[in-house]
C-alpha positions in Angstrom: 0.0 0.0 0.0 2.8 2.4 0.9 4.5 1.6 -2.5 1.2 2.3 -4.3 0.7 5.5 -2.4 4.2 6.7 -3.3 3.7 5.7 -6.9 0.4 7.6 -7.1 2.0 10.7 -5.6 4.9 10.6 -8.0 2.5 10.3 -11.0 0.5 13.3 -9.7 3.8 15.3 -9.5 4.8 14.3 -13.0 1.3 15.3 -14.3 1.6 18.7 -12.6 5.2 19.2 -14.0 4.1 18.4 -17.5 1.1 20.7 -17.2 3.3 23.6 -16.0 5.9 22.9 -18.7 3.2 22.9 -21.4 1.7 26.1 -20.0 5.1 27.7 -19.9 5.7 26.8 -23.5 2.5 28.5 -24.5 3.4 31.6 -22.5 7.0 31.7 -23.7 7.2 30.3 -27.2 10.6 29.3 -28.5 12.7 32.0 -30.2 12.5 32.2 -34.0 15.2 30.3 -35.9 18.2 32.5 -36.6 18.5 34.3 -39.9 21.1 36.3 -41.8 20.5 39.5 -43.7 22.4 42.0 -45.7 20.9 45.5 -46.1 21.1 47.3 -49.4 19.8 50.8 -50.2 19.0 52.1 -53.7 18.8 55.5 -55.4 21.5 57.3 -53.5 21.2 60.3 -53.2 17.7 61.0 -54.4 14.5 59.0 -54.0 10.9 59.9 -53.7 9.2 63.1 -52.7 10.5 65.1 -49.7 8.0 66.2 -47.0 8.0 69.9 -46.1 11.1 70.9 -44.2 13.1 67.7 -45.0 16.4 67.7 -47.0 18.2 64.8 -48.8 21.1 65.4 -46.5 18.9 64.9 -43.5 17.4 61.7 -45.0 20.9 60.3 -45.4 22.0 61.4 -42.0 19.1 59.6 -40.3 19.6 56.4 -42.3 23.3 56.3 -41.6 22.7 56.9 -37.9 20.2 54.0 -37.8 22.6 51.7 -39.6 25.6 52.6 -37.5 23.6 52.2 -34.3 23.1 48.5 -35.3 26.7 48.1 -36.6 25.5 47.6 -40.1 27.5 48.2 -43.3 25.0 48.7 -46.1 25.8 49.2 -49.8 24.2 52.3 -51.2 23.6 52.1 -55.0 24.4 55.4 -56.6 22.8 57.3 -59.6 25.5 59.7 -60.6 23.2 62.0 -62.7 20.8 63.1 -59.9 23.8 63.3 -57.6 25.0 66.3 -59.6 21.8 68.3 -59.7 21.6 70.2 -56.4 24.0 71.1 -53.5 21.8 69.1 -51.2 22.2 66.0 -53.4 26.0 66.4 -53.5 26.2 66.8 -49.8 24.0 63.8 -49.2 26.1 61.6 -51.6 29.4 62.6 -50.0 28.0 62.0 -46.5 26.9 58.5 -47.5 30.2 57.6 -49.2 32.2 58.8 -46.1 30.2 56.4 -43.9 29.1 53.5 -46.1 30.2 51.6 -49.2 28.7 52.5 -52.7 27.9 50.6 -55.8 26.7 51.3 -59.4 23.0 51.9 -60.1 23.6 53.5 -63.5 24.0 57.2 -64.2 20.3 58.0 -64.5 18.4 55.0 -63.1 17.9 53.6 -66.6 15.6 50.7 -67.3 17.4 48.0 -69.4 14.1 47.1 -71.1 13.6 50.7 -72.3 17.1 51.6 -73.7 19.5 50.0 -76.2 22.3 47.8 -75.1 24.9 50.4 -76.0 23.0 53.1 -74.1 22.9 50.9 -71.0 26.6 50.2 -71.2 27.2 54.0 -71.4 25.0 54.4 -68.3 27.2 51.9 -66.4 30.5 53.4 -67.5 29.5 57.0 -67.0 28.8 56.3 -63.3 32.2 54.8 -62.6 34.3 58.0 -62.2 31.8 59.2 -59.6 32.2 56.0 -57.7 36.0 55.9 -58.0 36.2 59.5 -56.7 33.8 58.8 -53.8 35.3 55.4 -52.8 38.8 54.9 -54.0 39.7 52.5 -51.2 36.6 50.4 -51.2 35.1 47.8 -53.6 32.5 49.7 -55.5 32.2 47.2 -58.4 28.8 45.9 -57.3 25.9 46.5 -59.7 22.2 46.8 -58.9 19.8 46.8 -61.9 17.4 49.7 -61.6 13.8 48.5 -61.3 15.4 45.1 -60.9 15.0 44.9 -64.7 17.7 42.5 -65.8 16.4 42.3 -69.3 13.4 40.4 -70.8 15.3 39.9 -74.1 17.7 37.0 -73.5 20.2 38.2 -76.0 20.3 41.7 -74.6 20.5 40.4 -71.0 23.5 38.2 -72.0 25.3 41.1 -73.5 24.9 43.2 -70.4 26.0 40.4 -68.1 29.1 39.9 -70.3 29.8 43.6 -70.1 29.5 43.6 -66.3 31.7 40.6 -66.1 34.4 42.2 -68.3 34.4 45.3 -66.0 34.8 43.2 -62.8 31.3 43.6 -61.4 29.2 41.4 -59.2 25.4 41.8 -59.2 23.8 42.8 -56.0 20.9 40.3 -55.7 17.6 40.8 -53.9 15.7 38.1 -52.0 13.4 40.2 -49.8 11.7 43.4 -51.1 8.5 44.7 -49.5 8.1 47.7 -51.9 9.3 50.2 -49.3 9.6 52.8 -52.1 5.8 53.0 -52.3 5.5 54.6 -48.8 7.7 57.7 -49.4 5.3 59.8 -51.5 2.2 59.1 -49.3 4.3 60.0 -46.3 5.2 63.4 -47.8 1.5 64.0 -48.6 0.5 63.2 -45.0 3.2 65.4 -43.5 2.0 68.3 -45.7 -1.6 67.7 -44.5 -0.6 67.2 -40.9 -2.5 63.8 -40.9 -0.8 62.1 -37.9 -3.3 59.2 -37.9 -2.5 58.4 -41.5 1.2 58.4 -40.8 0.7 55.9 -37.9 -1.3 53.7 -40.4 1.6 53.9 -42.8 4.1 52.9 -40.1 2.1 49.9 -39.1 1.6 48.8 -42.8 5.3 49.3 -43.5 6.5 47.1 -40.6 4.0 44.4 -41.3 4.9 44.2 -44.9 8.6 44.0 -44.1 7.9 41.2 -41.5 5.7 39.2 -43.9 8.0 39.5 -46.9 11.1 38.3 -44.9 9.2 35.3 -43.6 8.1 34.5 -47.1 11.7 34.7 -48.3 12.8 32.3 -45.6 10.0 29.9 -46.5 11.0 29.9 -50.2 14.7 29.4 -49.4 13.8 26.4 -47.2 11.7 25.0 -50.0 14.5 25.4 -52.5 17.5 24.5 -50.3 16.1 22.7 -47.3 17.4 25.5 -45.1 17.4 29.3 -45.0 20.0 31.2 -46.9 21.5 34.7 -46.2 18.8 37.1 -47.3 19.5 40.4 -49.2 17.1 43.2 -48.5 16.3 45.9 -51.0 15.3 49.3 -49.6 15.5 52.9 -50.8 16.9 56.2 -49.5 13.5 57.9 -48.9 12.2 60.2 -46.2 9.8 57.6 -44.8 12.6 54.9 -44.8 14.7 57.3 -42.8 11.9 57.7 -40.3 11.3 53.9 -40.1 14.8 52.5 -40.2 15.4 52.3 -36.4 12.2 50.4 -36.0 12.7 48.3 -39.1 16.2 47.1 -38.0 14.9 46.4 -34.5 12.1 44.4 -35.9 14.5 42.3 -38.0 16.6 41.7 -34.9 13.6 40.6 -33.0 12.8 38.2 -35.8 16.1 36.5 -35.2 18.1 38.1 -38.1 21.8 38.9 -37.8 23.2 41.5 -40.1 26.1 40.8 -42.4 27.7 42.6 -45.3 26.5 42.1 -48.9 29.7 40.1 -49.7 29.2 37.8 -46.8 25.6 37.1 -47.7 26.4 36.4 -51.3 29.0 33.8 -50.5 26.1 31.3 -50.4 25.8 29.1 -53.6 22.4 30.6 -54.4 24.2 33.8 -55.5 26.7 32.1 -57.8 25.2 33.7 -61.0 25.1 37.1 -59.3 28.7 36.9 -58.2 29.9 35.9 -61.7 27.9 37.6 -64.5 29.9 35.6 -67.0 27.6 32.7 -66.1 24.3 32.5 -68.1 21.9 33.7 -65.4 18.3 32.6 -65.4 16.4 33.3 -62.2 16.0 36.9 -60.9 14.4 36.0 -57.5 13.6 33.2 -55.1 10.1 33.3 -56.5 11.2 32.9 -60.1 13.6 30.1 -59.1 10.7 28.3 -57.4 8.6 28.5 -60.6 11.5 27.2 -62.5 11.5 24.1 -60.3 7.8 23.7 -60.5 7.4 24.8 -56.8 4.6 27.0 -55.7 5.7 30.2 -53.9 3.8 31.3 -50.8 0.8 33.5 -51.6 1.4 37.3 -52.0 0.5 39.4 -49.0 -2.6 41.5 -49.4 -1.9 45.1 -48.4 -4.2 46.6 -45.8 -3.8 50.2 -47.1 -4.2 51.6 -50.6 -1.0 53.7 -50.6 -2.1 55.6 -53.7 -5.2 56.9 -51.8 -3.5 57.7 -48.5 -3.6 61.5 -47.9 -4.7 62.1 -51.5 
């Protein structure tokens, strides 16, 4: 009887312990799996509409401060043409290059699908003296296609890839892109109208979109490779980005991401065609790679805001 009583008491203790453990697991879910991310920023030194009272120089100052606070080195992809247009643009560009690495985004943000091959090659070459002057001691031979347009004509695309390879470039890939560019103009309108509630709505939508797109990128990487890969984030040098970057980077940290350089991220085999443009190239995104392997990407996120209508 004593043995039975002891056994019953032990069983009850085990049940209680299991119950507490299960409850604790619900209250304190396990941390998310670790991820790796490189931050890249397009359209240095001019992107989007400025809200009243804001300058390009201040946009760059805020974004650099947010990056440096997190210890992040982020390539900024430069359009040399707009950089020459105003003293504010010049100052912004020089501030960026003093703090962060730069890469080539063509002279005027040209779309490969809308210009000739020769014209696009001139766009690349014309930007190089600006980059050399700004960053003589850093590797500026990274190229980001404006509009992510790598060429719908296979022959044209092959010629540009060969040209980039001959000039020693690597292509800065993109795996996560939540269309941050679309928030900068609505933000400028809302600031002009003094609509604080609309700005809060923009903030919430921006952070949610970034969160969901990063998770989708990780999901696609795992479907393709059986594990996550280092992600490359595309953002832009806009006024709303400058406002949101401290919170955006904090959110990525809380999601389990560790920030690395673009070069470190693109050491993964996924980026072989980007690191060596002499290779044929085929896919332009994780999503296109999934379609190429007859895999179904996760569904597109449905926006909760009509950004075109906000403060219009």
